[in-house]
RORO-926481 format. One record per atom (N, C-alpha, C): residue number from 1; atom name; x, y, z negated. Coordinates in steps of 0.1 Angstrom, whole numbers, plus 5000, padded with zeros to 4 digits. Atoms other than C-alpha are relative to their C-alpha. Layout:
N
n->NUM | atom->CA | px->X | py->Y | pz->Z
...
***
This chain:
121
n->1 | atom->N | px->4991 | py->4997 | pz->4990
n->1 | atom->CA | px->9366 | py->9688 | pz->4305
n->1 | atom->C | px->5009 | py->4988 | pz->5002
n->2 | atom->N | px->4991 | py->5011 | pz->4997
n->2 | atom->CA | px->9386 | py->9660 | pz->4322
n->2 | atom->C | px->5015 | py->5004 | pz->4999
n->3 | atom->N | px->4986 | py->4996 | pz->5002
n->3 | atom->CA | px->9423 | py->9660 | pz->4313
n->3 | atom->C | px->5007 | py->5004 | pz->5012
n->4 | atom->N | px->4993 | py->4996 | pz->4987
n->4 | atom->CA | px->9435 | py->9661 | pz->4349
n->4 | atom->C | px->4996 | py->5014 | pz->5004
n->5 | atom->N | px->5004 | py->4986 | pz->4997
n->5 | atom->CA | px->9415 | py->9693 | pz->4353
n->5 | atom->C | px->5007 | py->5010 | pz->4991
n->6 | atom->N | px->4993 | py->4992 | pz->5010
n->6 | atom->CA | px->9431 | py->9707 | pz->4322
n->6 | atom->C | px->5014 | py->5004 | pz->5006
n->7 | atom->N | px->4987 | py->4998 | pz->4996
n->7 | atom->CA | px->9465 | py->9704 | pz->4338
n->7 | atom->C | px->5001 | py->5004 | pz->5015
n->8 | atom->N | px->4999 | py->4996 | pz->4986
n->8 | atom->CA | px->9456 | py->9712 | pz->4374
n->8 | atom->C | px->5004 | py->5014 | pz->5002
n->9 | atom->N | px->4995 | py->4986 | pz->4998
n->9 | atom->CA | px->9474 | py->9742 | pz->4387
n->9 | atom->C | px->5011 | py->5005 | pz->4991
n->10 | atom->N | px->4989 | py->4997 | pz->5008
n->10 | atom->CA | px->9500 | py->9742 | pz->4360
n->10 | atom->C | px->5013 | py->4999 | pz->5007
n->11 | atom->N | px->4987 | py->5000 | pz->4993
n->11 | atom->CA | px->9535 | py->9750 | pz->4372
n->11 | atom->C | px->5010 | py->4994 | pz->4991
n->12 | atom->N | px->4989 | py->5006 | pz->5008
n->12 | atom->CA | px->9567 | py->9733 | pz->4361
n->12 | atom->C | px->5005 | py->5012 | pz->4992
n->13 | atom->N | px->4995 | py->4990 | pz->5009
n->13 | atom->CA | px->9579 | py->9752 | pz->4331
n->13 | atom->C | px->5014 | py->4998 | pz->4996
n->14 | atom->N | px->4986 | py->5001 | pz->5003
n->14 | atom->CA | px->9614 | py->9759 | pz->4319
n->14 | atom->C | px->5002 | py->4995 | pz->4986
n->15 | atom->N | px->4999 | py->5007 | pz->5013
n->15 | atom->CA | px->9613 | py->9734 | pz->4290
n->15 | atom->C | px->5007 | py->4987 | pz->5003
n->16 | atom->N | px->4993 | py->5012 | pz->4999
n->16 | atom->CA | px->9638 | py->9706 | pz->4286
n->16 | atom->C | px->4999 | py->4992 | pz->4987
n->17 | atom->N | px->5002 | py->5008 | pz->5012
n->17 | atom->CA | px->9631 | py->9678 | pz->4262
n->17 | atom->C | px->5010 | py->4988 | pz->5001
n->18 | atom->N | px->4991 | py->5010 | pz->5001
n->18 | atom->CA | px->9658 | py->9654 | pz->4251
n->18 | atom->C | px->4996 | py->4990 | pz->4990
n->19 | atom->N | px->5004 | py->5011 | pz->5009
n->19 | atom->CA | px->9647 | py->9621 | pz->4236
n->19 | atom->C | px->5012 | py->4991 | pz->4996
n->20 | atom->N | px->4989 | py->5008 | pz->5003
n->20 | atom->CA | px->9680 | py->9603 | pz->4237
n->20 | atom->C | px->5009 | py->5007 | pz->4990
n->21 | atom->N | px->4992 | py->4993 | pz->5010
n->21 | atom->CA | px->9703 | py->9610 | pz->4207
n->21 | atom->C | px->4991 | py->5008 | pz->4991
n->22 | atom->N | px->5008 | py->4992 | pz->5008
n->22 | atom->CA | px->9690 | py->9638 | pz->4186
n->22 | atom->C | px->4989 | py->5006 | pz->5008
n->23 | atom->N | px->5011 | py->4994 | pz->4993
n->23 | atom->CA | px->9655 | py->9649 | pz->4197
n->23 | atom->C | px->5001 | py->5015 | pz->5000
n->24 | atom->N | px->4998 | py->4986 | pz->4998
n->24 | atom->CA | px->9658 | py->9684 | pz->4211
n->24 | atom->C | px->4990 | py->5006 | pz->5010
n->25 | atom->N | px->5008 | py->4993 | pz->4990
n->25 | atom->CA | px->9636 | py->9709 | pz->4229
n->25 | atom->C | px->5007 | py->5014 | pz->5003
n->26 | atom->N | px->4994 | py->4988 | pz->4996
n->26 | atom->CA | px->9650 | py->9738 | pz->4249
n->26 | atom->C | px->4991 | py->5007 | pz->5009
n->27 | atom->N | px->5008 | py->4991 | pz->4991
n->27 | atom->CA | px->9632 | py->9767 | pz->4266
n->27 | atom->C | px->5010 | py->5011 | pz->5005
n->28 | atom->N | px->4990 | py->4990 | pz->4994
n->28 | atom->CA | px->9652 | py->9790 | pz->4290
n->28 | atom->C | px->5014 | py->4998 | pz->4994
n->29 | atom->N | px->4987 | py->5003 | pz->5005
n->29 | atom->CA | px->9683 | py->9772 | pz->4277
n->29 | atom->C | px->5002 | py->5002 | pz->4985
n->30 | atom->N | px->4999 | py->4998 | pz->5014
n->30 | atom->CA | px->9676 | py->9781 | pz->4241
n->30 | atom->C | px->4994 | py->4989 | pz->4992
n->31 | atom->N | px->5005 | py->5011 | pz->5008
n->31 | atom->CA | px->9673 | py->9754 | pz->4215
n->31 | atom->C | px->4989 | py->5004 | pz->4990
n->32 | atom->N | px->5011 | py->4997 | pz->5009
n->32 | atom->CA | px->9641 | py->9753 | pz->4195
n->32 | atom->C | px->4998 | py->4989 | pz->4990
n->33 | atom->N | px->5001 | py->5011 | pz->5009
n->33 | atom->CA | px->9644 | py->9732 | pz->4164
n->33 | atom->C | px->4986 | py->4998 | pz->4994
n->34 | atom->N | px->5012 | py->5004 | pz->5007
n->34 | atom->CA | px->9615 | py->9713 | pz->4149
n->34 | atom->C | px->5004 | py->4996 | pz->4986
n->35 | atom->N | px->4997 | py->5004 | pz->5013
n->35 | atom->CA | px->9613 | py->9708 | pz->4112
n->35 | atom->C | px->4991 | py->4990 | pz->4995
n->36 | atom->N | px->5009 | py->5010 | pz->5004
n->36 | atom->CA | px->9588 | py->9681 | pz->4112
n->36 | atom->C | px->5003 | py->4987 | pz->5007
n->37 | atom->N | px->4996 | py->5012 | pz->4994
n->37 | atom->CA | px->9601 | py->9646 | pz->4118
n->37 | atom->C | px->4989 | py->4992 | pz->5007
n->38 | atom->N | px->5011 | py->5007 | pz->4994
n->38 | atom->CA | px->9567 | py->9631 | pz->4125
n->38 | atom->C | px->4996 | py->5006 | pz->5013
n->39 | atom->N | px->5003 | py->4994 | pz->4987
n->39 | atom->CA | px->9561 | py->9656 | pz->4152
n->39 | atom->C | px->5010 | py->4997 | pz->5011
n->40 | atom->N | px->4990 | py->5005 | pz->4991
n->40 | atom->CA | px->9594 | py->9647 | pz->4168
n->40 | atom->C | px->4997 | py->4986 | pz->5005
n->41 | atom->N | px->5003 | py->5014 | pz->4997
n->41 | atom->CA | px->9584 | py->9611 | pz->4167
n->41 | atom->C | px->4988 | py->4999 | pz->5009
n->42 | atom->N | px->5012 | py->5000 | pz->4992
n->42 | atom->CA | px->9550 | py->9618 | pz->4182
n->42 | atom->C | px->5003 | py->5005 | pz->5014
n->43 | atom->N | px->4997 | py->4995 | pz->4986
n->43 | atom->CA | px->9564 | py->9639 | pz->4211
n->43 | atom->C | px->5009 | py->4990 | pz->5007
n->44 | atom->N | px->4991 | py->5010 | pz->4993
n->44 | atom->CA | px->9591 | py->9613 | pz->4218
n->44 | atom->C | px->4992 | py->4988 | pz->5005
n->45 | atom->N | px->5009 | py->5011 | pz->4995
n->45 | atom->CA | px->9564 | py->9586 | pz->4220
n->45 | atom->C | px->4992 | py->5004 | pz->5012
n->46 | atom->N | px->5008 | py->4995 | pz->4989
n->46 | atom->CA | px->9543 | py->9607 | pz->4243
n->46 | atom->C | px->5009 | py->5001 | pz->5012
n->47 | atom->N | px->4991 | py->4998 | pz->4989
n->47 | atom->CA | px->9573 | py->9615 | pz->4265
n->47 | atom->C | px->5003 | py->4986 | pz->5006
n->48 | atom->N | px->4997 | py->5013 | pz->4996
n->48 | atom->CA | px->9581 | py->9578 | pz->4267
n->48 | atom->C | px->4989 | py->4993 | pz->5008
n->49 | atom->N | px->5012 | py->5005 | pz->4993
n->49 | atom->CA | px->9546 | py->9571 | pz->4280
n->49 | atom->C | px->4998 | py->5007 | pz->5013
n->50 | atom->N | px->5002 | py->4993 | pz->4987
n->50 | atom->CA | px->9550 | py->9595 | pz->4309
n->50 | atom->C | px->4987 | py->5007 | pz->5001
n->51 | atom->N | px->5013 | py->4994 | pz->4998
n->51 | atom->CA | px->9516 | py->9605 | pz->4322
n->51 | atom->C | px->4988 | py->4991 | pz->4995
n->52 | atom->N | px->5011 | py->5009 | pz->5005
n->52 | atom->CA | px->9497 | py->9576 | pz->4306
n->52 | atom->C | px->4994 | py->5005 | pz->4987
n->53 | atom->N | px->5008 | py->4996 | pz->5012
n->53 | atom->CA | px->9470 | py->9584 | pz->4281
n->53 | atom->C | px->5004 | py->4992 | pz->4988
n->54 | atom->N | px->4997 | py->5007 | pz->5012
n->54 | atom->CA | px->9478 | py->9575 | pz->4245
n->54 | atom->C | px->4988 | py->5003 | pz->4991
n->55 | atom->N | px->5012 | py->4999 | pz->5009
n->55 | atom->CA | px->9449 | py->9568 | pz->4221
n->55 | atom->C | px->5005 | py->5005 | pz->4987
n->56 | atom->N | px->4996 | py->4994 | pz->5013
n->56 | atom->CA | px->9450 | py->9588 | pz->4189
n->56 | atom->C | px->5002 | py->4989 | pz->4989
n->57 | atom->N | px->4999 | py->5011 | pz->5010
n->57 | atom->CA | px->9445 | py->9556 | pz->4169
n->57 | atom->C | px->5013 | py->4993 | pz->5001
n->58 | atom->N | px->4986 | py->5006 | pz->4998
n->58 | atom->CA | px->9477 | py->9541 | pz->4184
n->58 | atom->C | px->5010 | py->5008 | pz->4994
n->59 | atom->N | px->4990 | py->4992 | pz->5007
n->59 | atom->CA | px->9497 | py->9571 | pz->4172
n->59 | atom->C | px->4999 | py->4999 | pz->4985
n->60 | atom->N | px->5002 | py->5001 | pz->5014
n->60 | atom->CA | px->9481 | py->9568 | pz->4138
n->60 | atom->C | px->5007 | py->4987 | pz->4995
n->61 | atom->N | px->4994 | py->5013 | pz->5004
n->61 | atom->CA | px->9491 | py->9531 | pz->4136
n->61 | atom->C | px->5015 | py->5000 | pz->5000
n->62 | atom->N | px->4985 | py->4999 | pz->4999
n->62 | atom->CA | px->9527 | py->9538 | pz->4147
n->62 | atom->C | px->5006 | py->5008 | pz->4989
n->63 | atom->N | px->4994 | py->4991 | pz->5009
n->63 | atom->CA | px->9533 | py->9567 | pz->4125
n->63 | atom->C | px->4997 | py->4998 | pz->4985
n->64 | atom->N | px->5004 | py->5002 | pz->5014
n->64 | atom->CA | px->9514 | py->9557 | pz->4093
n->64 | atom->C | px->4994 | py->4986 | pz->4999
n->65 | atom->N | px->5005 | py->5014 | pz->5000
n->65 | atom->CA | px->9510 | py->9519 | pz->4095
n->65 | atom->C | px->4995 | py->4996 | pz->4986
n->66 | atom->N | px->5004 | py->5005 | pz->5013
n->66 | atom->CA | px->9506 | py->9515 | pz->4057
n->66 | atom->C | px->4988 | py->5008 | pz->4995
n->67 | atom->N | px->5010 | py->4992 | pz->5006
n->67 | atom->CA | px->9480 | py->9542 | pz->4052
n->67 | atom->C | px->4986 | py->4996 | pz->5005
n->68 | atom->N | px->5014 | py->5004 | pz->4996
n->68 | atom->CA | px->9442 | py->9538 | pz->4053
n->68 | atom->C | px->4995 | py->5010 | pz->5011
n->69 | atom->N | px->5005 | py->4993 | pz->4988
n->69 | atom->CA | px->9422 | py->9551 | pz->4083
n->69 | atom->C | px->4997 | py->5015 | pz->4998
n->70 | atom->N | px->5003 | py->4986 | pz->5002
n->70 | atom->CA | px->9409 | py->9583 | pz->4068
n->70 | atom->C | px->5013 | py->5009 | pz->4998
n->71 | atom->N | px->4987 | py->4992 | pz->5003
n->71 | atom->CA | px->9444 | py->9594 | pz->4056
n->71 | atom->C | px->5008 | py->5001 | pz->5013
n->72 | atom->N | px->4992 | py->4999 | pz->4988
n->72 | atom->CA | px->9460 | py->9586 | pz->4090
n->72 | atom->C | px->4994 | py->5011 | pz->5009
n->73 | atom->N | px->5006 | py->4990 | pz->4991
n->73 | atom->CA | px->9434 | py->9608 | pz->4109
n->73 | atom->C | px->5004 | py->5014 | pz->4994
n->74 | atom->N | px->4996 | py->4987 | pz->5006
n->74 | atom->CA | px->9441 | py->9636 | pz->4084
n->74 | atom->C | px->5014 | py->5003 | pz->5002
n->75 | atom->N | px->4986 | py->4997 | pz->4997
n->75 | atom->CA | px->9478 | py->9632 | pz->4088
n->75 | atom->C | px->5003 | py->5004 | pz->5014
n->76 | atom->N | px->4999 | py->4997 | pz->4986
n->76 | atom->CA | px->9475 | py->9632 | pz->4126
n->76 | atom->C | px->4995 | py->5014 | pz->5002
n->77 | atom->N | px->5005 | py->4986 | pz->4999
n->77 | atom->CA | px->9454 | py->9664 | pz->4123
n->77 | atom->C | px->5011 | py->5010 | pz->4996
n->78 | atom->N | px->4990 | py->4991 | pz->5005
n->78 | atom->CA | px->9481 | py->9680 | pz->4102
n->78 | atom->C | px->5012 | py->5001 | pz->5009
n->79 | atom->N | px->4988 | py->5000 | pz->4991
n->79 | atom->CA | px->9509 | py->9670 | pz->4126
n->79 | atom->C | px->4996 | py->5008 | pz->5013
n->80 | atom->N | px->5005 | py->4993 | pz->4988
n->80 | atom->CA | px->9488 | py->9684 | pz->4156
n->80 | atom->C | px->4999 | py->5015 | pz->4996
n->81 | atom->N | px->5001 | py->4986 | pz->5004
n->81 | atom->CA | px->9482 | py->9717 | pz->4136
n->81 | atom->C | px->5014 | py->5005 | pz->5000
n->82 | atom->N | px->4987 | py->4995 | pz->5000
n->82 | atom->CA | px->9519 | py->9719 | pz->4130
n->82 | atom->C | px->5006 | py->5003 | pz->5014
n->83 | atom->N | px->4995 | py->4999 | pz->4986
n->83 | atom->CA | px->9527 | py->9714 | pz->4167
n->83 | atom->C | px->4994 | py->5013 | pz->5006
n->84 | atom->N | px->5006 | py->4988 | pz->4994
n->84 | atom->CA | px->9502 | py->9741 | pz->4177
n->84 | atom->C | px->5006 | py->5013 | pz->4994
n->85 | atom->N | px->4993 | py->4988 | pz->5006
n->85 | atom->CA | px->9517 | py->9766 | pz->4152
n->85 | atom->C | px->5014 | py->5001 | pz->5005
n->86 | atom->N | px->4986 | py->4999 | pz->4995
n->86 | atom->CA | px->9552 | py->9757 | pz->4163
n->86 | atom->C | px->5001 | py->5005 | pz->5014
n->87 | atom->N | px->5000 | py->4995 | pz->4987
n->87 | atom->CA | px->9544 | py->9762 | pz->4199
n->87 | atom->C | px->4997 | py->5015 | pz->5001
n->88 | atom->N | px->5003 | py->4986 | pz->5000
n->88 | atom->CA | px->9529 | py->9796 | pz->4192
n->88 | atom->C | px->5011 | py->5008 | pz->4995
n->89 | atom->N | px->4989 | py->4993 | pz->5006
n->89 | atom->CA | px->9558 | py->9807 | pz->4170
n->89 | atom->C | px->5012 | py->5000 | pz->5010
n->90 | atom->N | px->4988 | py->5001 | pz->4991
n->90 | atom->CA | px->9584 | py->9795 | pz->4195
n->90 | atom->C | px->4998 | py->5005 | pz->5014
n->91 | atom->N | px->5003 | py->4996 | pz->4987
n->91 | atom->CA | px->9566 | py->9807 | pz->4226
n->91 | atom->C | px->5001 | py->4989 | pz->5011
n->92 | atom->N | px->4999 | py->5012 | pz->4991
n->92 | atom->CA | px->9565 | py->9772 | pz->4241
n->92 | atom->C | px->4986 | py->4994 | pz->5001
n->93 | atom->N | px->5013 | py->5007 | pz->4998
n->93 | atom->CA | px->9534 | py->9756 | pz->4256
n->93 | atom->C | px->5004 | py->4986 | pz->5007
n->94 | atom->N | px->4997 | py->5014 | pz->4995
n->94 | atom->CA | px->9539 | py->9718 | pz->4260
n->94 | atom->C | px->4988 | py->4995 | pz->5008
n->95 | atom->N | px->5011 | py->5005 | pz->4991
n->95 | atom->CA | px->9518 | py->9702 | pz->4288
n->95 | atom->C | px->4993 | py->4987 | pz->4994
n->96 | atom->N | px->5008 | py->5011 | pz->5006
n->96 | atom->CA | px->9495 | py->9681 | pz->4266
n->96 | atom->C | px->4985 | py->5003 | pz->5001
n->97 | atom->N | px->5014 | py->4998 | pz->5000
n->97 | atom->CA | px->9458 | py->9677 | pz->4270
n->97 | atom->C | px->4994 | py->4989 | pz->4991
n->98 | atom->N | px->5006 | py->5009 | pz->5010
n->98 | atom->CA | px->9436 | py->9662 | pz->4243
n->98 | atom->C | px->4985 | py->4999 | pz->5005
n->99 | atom->N | px->5014 | py->5003 | pz->4995
n->99 | atom->CA | px->9403 | py->9646 | pz->4255
n->99 | atom->C | px->4994 | py->4989 | pz->4992
n->100 | atom->N | px->5007 | py->5010 | pz->5009
n->100 | atom->CA | px->9381 | py->9628 | pz->4230
n->100 | atom->C | px->5010 | py->4993 | pz->4991
n->101 | atom->N | px->4991 | py->5008 | pz->5008
n->101 | atom->CA | px->9402 | py->9600 | pz->4215
n->101 | atom->C | px->5014 | py->4998 | pz->5007
n->102 | atom->N | px->4987 | py->5002 | pz->4993
n->102 | atom->CA | px->9432 | py->9603 | pz->4239
n->102 | atom->C | px->5008 | py->5013 | pz->5002
n->103 | atom->N | px->4991 | py->4989 | pz->4998
n->103 | atom->CA | px->9462 | py->9625 | pz->4244
n->103 | atom->C | px->5007 | py->4997 | pz->5014
n->104 | atom->N | px->4994 | py->5002 | pz->4986
n->104 | atom->CA | px->9475 | py->9630 | pz->4280
n->104 | atom->C | px->5012 | py->5009 | pz->5001
n->105 | atom->N | px->4988 | py->4992 | pz->4997
n->105 | atom->CA | px->9511 | py->9642 | pz->4284
n->105 | atom->C | px->5002 | py->5001 | pz->5015
n->106 | atom->N | px->4996 | py->5000 | pz->4986
n->106 | atom->CA | px->9523 | py->9655 | pz->4317
n->106 | atom->C | px->5015 | py->5003 | pz->5001
n->107 | atom->N | px->4985 | py->4999 | pz->5001
n->107 | atom->CA | px->9560 | py->9649 | pz->4317
n->107 | atom->C | px->5006 | py->5005 | pz->5013
n->108 | atom->N | px->4995 | py->4995 | pz->4987
n->108 | atom->CA | px->9564 | py->9660 | pz->4353
n->108 | atom->C | px->5002 | py->5015 | pz->4999
n->109 | atom->N | px->5000 | py->4986 | pz->5001
n->109 | atom->CA | px->9560 | py->9696 | pz->4342
n->109 | atom->C | px->5012 | py->5005 | pz->4992
n->110 | atom->N | px->4988 | py->4996 | pz->5008
n->110 | atom->CA | px->9591 | py->9696 | pz->4320
n->110 | atom->C | px->5012 | py->4992 | pz->5004
n->111 | atom->N | px->4988 | py->5008 | pz->4997
n->111 | atom->CA | px->9627 | py->9685 | pz->4324
n->111 | atom->C | px->5002 | py->4990 | pz->4988
n->112 | atom->N | px->4999 | py->5010 | pz->5010
n->112 | atom->CA | px->9631 | py->9653 | pz->4305
n->112 | atom->C | px->5011 | py->4990 | pz->5002
n->113 | atom->N | px->4989 | py->5009 | pz->4998
n->113 | atom->CA | px->9662 | py->9632 | pz->4299
n->113 | atom->C | px->4996 | py->4986 | pz->5004
n->114 | atom->N | px->5005 | py->5013 | pz->4997
n->114 | atom->CA | px->9641 | py->9601 | pz->4302
n->114 | atom->C | px->4997 | py->4998 | pz->5015
n->115 | atom->N | px->5003 | py->5001 | pz->4985
n->115 | atom->CA | px->9633 | py->9609 | pz->4339
n->115 | atom->C | px->5012 | py->4993 | pz->5007
n->116 | atom->N | px->4988 | py->5006 | pz->4994
n->116 | atom->CA | px->9669 | py->9600 | pz->4347
n->116 | atom->C | px->5001 | py->4985 | pz->4998
n->117 | atom->N | px->5001 | py->5015 | pz->5003
n->117 | atom->CA | px->9665 | py->9566 | pz->4330
n->117 | atom->C | px->4990 | py->4993 | pz->5008
n->118 | atom->N | px->5011 | py->5006 | pz->4992
n->118 | atom->CA | px->9632 | py->9559 | pz->4348
n->118 | atom->C | px->5004 | py->4997 | pz->5014
n->119 | atom->N | px->4996 | py->5002 | pz->4986
n->119 | atom->CA | px->9649 | py->9562 | pz->4382
n->119 | atom->C | px->5007 | py->4987 | pz->5001
n->120 | atom->N | px->4992 | py->5012 | pz->4999
n->120 | atom->CA | px->9671 | py->9532 | pz->4374
n->120 | atom->C | px->4992 | py->4987 | pz->4996
n->121 | atom->N | px->5007 | py->5012 | pz->5004
n->121 | atom->CA | px->9643 | py->9509 | pz->4362
n->121 | atom->C | px->4996 | py->4992 | pz->5012
***
């Protein structure tokens, strides 16, 4: 399945992500804390890339530069599993599509503090 097709027809959701200052996610005005720093870093990086695909290998290099390849893939898998469980527990579905070796965020479906910054670039 092509990532664009994964997100076709999705409506803007009532989720606000703040990357400036303390990383925060709000749904329907309610704060949803994350207890995993690596996941916050990963989501921040994806948000900063807008709608551009991010290769999984790039995330591994950024988040675990000192680790060997097998360990980084395992760590990325654990962080992804954490995010999936967190989304289910909190009732939030973030607009991310994973296709082969790339992750595609769709930051137009959420309110993002970075969007204000992008307007002035």
